[in-house]
ROGUTOR-621838 format. One record per residue (C-alpha): x, y, z. Coordinates in nm, 3 decimals, always signed. Layout:
BEGIN
+---------+---------+---------+
!      px !      py !      pz !
+---------+---------+---------+
!       X !       Y !       Z !
...
+---------+---------+---------+
//
This chain:
BEGIN
+---------+---------+---------+
!      px !      py !      pz !
+---------+---------+---------+
! -16.347 !  +1.024 !  -6.119 !
! -16.530 !  +1.135 !  -5.810 !
! -16.891 !  +1.232 !  -5.748 !
! -17.015 !  +1.546 !  -5.573 !
! -17.326 !  +1.758 !  -5.527 !
! -17.369 !  +2.118 !  -5.634 !
! -17.636 !  +2.321 !  -5.453 !
! -17.868 !  +2.564 !  -5.633 !
! -18.178 !  +2.772 !  -5.576 !
! -18.500 !  +2.707 !  -5.770 !
! -18.365 !  +2.896 !  -6.075 !
! -18.035 !  +2.708 !  -6.087 !
! -17.815 !  +2.976 !  -5.931 !
! -17.544 !  +2.843 !  -5.696 !
! -17.616 !  +2.841 !  -5.322 !
! -17.343 !  +2.820 !  -5.058 !
! -17.453 !  +2.583 !  -4.782 !
! -17.322 !  +2.331 !  -4.536 !
! -17.270 !  +2.038 !  -4.508 !
! -17.010 !  +1.987 !  -4.777 !
! -17.114 !  +1.779 !  -5.076 !
! -16.833 !  +1.533 !  -5.132 !
! -16.626 !  +1.415 !  -5.303 !
! -16.762 !  +1.062 !  -5.300 !
! -16.607 !  +0.750 !  -5.449 !
! -16.931 !  +0.626 !  -5.608 !
! -17.272 !  +0.741 !  -5.726 !
! -17.436 !  +0.516 !  -5.465 !
! -17.230 !  +0.677 !  -5.187 !
! -17.327 !  +1.027 !  -5.305 !
! -17.697 !  +0.939 !  -5.330 !
! -17.698 !  +0.769 !  -4.992 !
! -17.537 !  +1.076 !  -4.833 !
! -17.802 !  +1.300 !  -4.987 !
! -18.077 !  +1.072 !  -4.852 !
! -17.963 !  +1.149 !  -4.499 !
! -17.887 !  +1.517 !  -4.556 !
! -18.150 !  +1.668 !  -4.786 !
! -18.364 !  +1.814 !  -4.503 !
! -18.064 !  +2.003 !  -4.361 !
! -17.987 !  +2.137 !  -4.708 !
! -18.347 !  +2.249 !  -4.759 !
! -18.338 !  +2.426 !  -4.421 !
! -18.016 !  +2.602 !  -4.536 !
! -18.190 !  +2.743 !  -4.846 !
! -18.096 !  +2.484 !  -5.107 !
! -18.389 !  +2.418 !  -5.342 !
! -18.220 !  +2.183 !  -5.590 !
! -17.908 !  +1.968 !  -5.608 !
! -17.703 !  +1.866 !  -5.910 !
! -17.506 !  +1.541 !  -5.905 !
! -17.167 !  +1.597 !  -6.067 !
! -16.942 !  +1.317 !  -6.195 !
! -16.595 !  +1.457 !  -6.256 !
! -16.670 !  +1.768 !  -6.460 !
! -17.005 !  +1.649 !  -6.603 !
! -17.352 !  +1.716 !  -6.461 !
! -17.526 !  +1.379 !  -6.418 !
! -17.871 !  +1.503 !  -6.315 !
! -18.055 !  +1.776 !  -6.121 !
! -18.314 !  +1.705 !  -5.855 !
! -18.539 !  +1.939 !  -5.656 !
! -18.545 !  +1.896 !  -5.278 !
! -18.905 !  +2.013 !  -5.253 !
! -19.203 !  +1.795 !  -5.347 !
! -19.358 !  +1.838 !  -5.689 !
! -19.677 !  +2.041 !  -5.689 !
! -19.991 !  +1.890 !  -5.824 !
+---------+---------+---------+
//
């Protein structure tokens, strides 16, 4: 199975943005790609990403820093 990212706004609604989010052969490859791309995604209006493995959501992660 492959890995990919799904882009959402702060409420979890899908956001269409570039660059494309996979597919990637491994979780490490997907996470490394995000490490170099998250600022561009944030600039494009993405507030949160969801890592998807096959058809299963692995985890969600905000692109903005936690408040506090």
